[in-house]
C-alpha positions as CSV (number, residue, x, y, z in Angstrom):
1,M,-12.2,5.9,8.4
2,A,-8.5,6.0,7.9
3,T,-7.0,9.0,5.9
4,F,-3.9,9.7,4.1
5,D,-2.8,11.7,7.2
6,D,-3.1,8.5,9.1
7,V,-0.9,6.8,6.6
8,A,1.7,9.5,6.9
9,A,1.8,9.3,10.6
10,L,2.3,5.4,10.5
11,A,4.9,5.7,7.8
12,A,6.8,8.4,9.8
13,E,7.1,6.0,12.7
14,L,9.3,3.7,10.5
15,P,13.1,4.3,10.2
16,E,14.5,6.5,7.2
17,V,11.2,7.1,5.6
18,T,10.7,10.0,3.3
19,E,7.4,11.6,2.0
20,G,7.3,12.9,-1.4
21,E,5.0,13.3,-4.3
22,R,4.7,11.2,-7.5
23,H,2.1,11.5,-10.1
24,G,0.3,14.1,-8.1
25,G,-0.1,11.9,-5.0
26,R,1.6,11.5,-1.7
27,T,4.2,8.7,-1.7
28,W,6.2,7.1,1.3
29,S,9.7,5.7,0.5
30,V,12.7,4.0,2.1
31,A,16.1,4.0,0.5
32,G,14.6,5.6,-2.6
33,K,11.9,2.7,-3.0
34,A,8.4,3.6,-2.8
35,F,6.4,1.4,-0.4
36,A,3.1,3.1,-0.2
37,W,1.4,5.7,-2.3
38,E,-2.0,7.4,-3.1
39,R,-3.5,5.5,-6.0
40,P,-6.6,7.1,-7.6
41,F,-8.2,5.2,-10.3
42,S,-7.2,6.5,-13.8
43,K,-9.8,6.6,-16.6
44,A,-8.4,3.4,-18.0
45,D,-8.9,1.7,-14.6
46,L,-12.5,2.9,-14.4
47,R,-13.3,1.6,-17.9
48,R,-11.8,-1.8,-16.8
49,F,-14.5,-1.9,-14.0
50,G,-17.1,-1.9,-16.7
51,E,-20.6,-2.3,-15.2
52,Q,-19.0,-3.0,-11.8
53,T,-18.9,-0.2,-9.3
54,P,-15.2,0.6,-8.3
55,P,-14.3,0.8,-4.7
56,D,-14.7,4.2,-3.4
57,G,-13.0,6.6,-1.0
58,P,-9.2,7.1,-0.7
59,I,-7.2,4.1,-2.1
60,L,-3.7,3.5,-1.0
61,A,-1.1,1.2,-2.9
62,V,1.3,-0.7,-0.7
63,R,4.3,-3.1,-1.8
64,V,4.3,-6.6,-0.6
65,A,7.4,-8.9,-0.7
66,D,6.3,-10.9,-3.8
67,L,3.3,-12.3,-5.6
68,G,2.7,-15.1,-3.2
69,E,2.4,-12.7,-0.4
70,K,0.2,-10.7,-2.5
71,E,-2.2,-13.6,-2.9
72,A,-2.2,-14.3,0.7
73,V,-2.9,-10.7,1.7
74,L,-5.8,-10.5,-0.7
75,A,-7.3,-13.8,0.5
76,A,-6.9,-12.7,4.3
77,Q,-8.3,-9.2,3.9
78,P,-10.8,-9.3,1.0
79,E,-13.1,-6.6,2.6
80,A,-10.3,-3.8,2.4
81,F,-7.5,-5.2,0.2
82,F,-8.0,-5.7,-3.6
83,T,-6.1,-5.4,-7.0
84,I,-6.9,-4.3,-10.5
85,P,-5.6,-5.5,-13.7
86,H,-3.0,-2.7,-13.9
87,F,-1.4,-4.4,-10.9
88,D,-1.3,-7.9,-12.5
89,G,2.2,-9.4,-12.1
90,Y,3.2,-6.5,-9.7
91,S,4.0,-7.1,-6.2
92,A,1.6,-4.5,-4.6
93,V,-2.0,-4.5,-3.3
94,L,-4.8,-1.7,-2.9
95,I,-6.3,-0.9,0.2
96,Q,-9.6,1.0,0.5
97,L,-9.0,3.2,3.5
98,R,-12.6,3.5,4.4
99,K,-12.8,-0.2,5.1
100,V,-9.5,-1.1,6.7
101,S,-9.0,-1.3,10.5
102,P,-6.2,0.9,12.1
103,K,-4.4,-2.3,13.0
104,V,-4.5,-4.0,9.6
105,L,-3.5,-0.6,7.9
106,R,-0.6,-0.4,10.3
107,E,0.5,-4.0,9.4
108,G,0.2,-3.4,5.8
109,I,2.3,-0.3,5.9
110,I,4.9,-2.1,7.9
111,D,4.9,-5.0,5.6
112,G,5.3,-2.5,2.5
113,W,8.3,-0.9,4.3
114,L,9.8,-4.3,5.0
115,A,9.4,-5.3,1.4
116,C,11.4,-2.2,0.3
117,A,14.0,-1.5,3.2
118,P,17.5,-2.6,2.7
119,A,18.1,-5.9,4.5
120,K,20.3,-4.5,7.3
121,L,17.8,-1.8,8.2
122,A,15.0,-4.1,8.2
123,S,16.8,-6.5,10.4
124,Q,17.6,-3.7,12.8
125,Y,14.0,-2.7,12.9
126,L,12.8,-6.3,13.6
127,G,15.3,-6.5,16.3
128,R,17.5,-9.3,14.8
């Protein structure tokens, strides 16, 4: 099972990442933009699940480039990636860390970083 320490190690491999705290949870940013953060469920989130059991274990939120990519990611990785009504219309997905493979977690973190990194930095990272 992946942990937030694993997330921190993966994020630290990317250029110009800073780790901080927001709303009581760890947050990873590039150029002042958060691209990944701890996202426990609020009481309102839990109420919205109603009779449905919410995903358990640690939950990571990760930015994606746009809503089209969000839909593609959700369709490609339904066992580990999901969303909630609070994220409707917002270009981010949630990842259930206990269900994501190390490779997919790494790809998700990199994609989140690319969605928030300045264009020049992202291009340098991609080797363009």
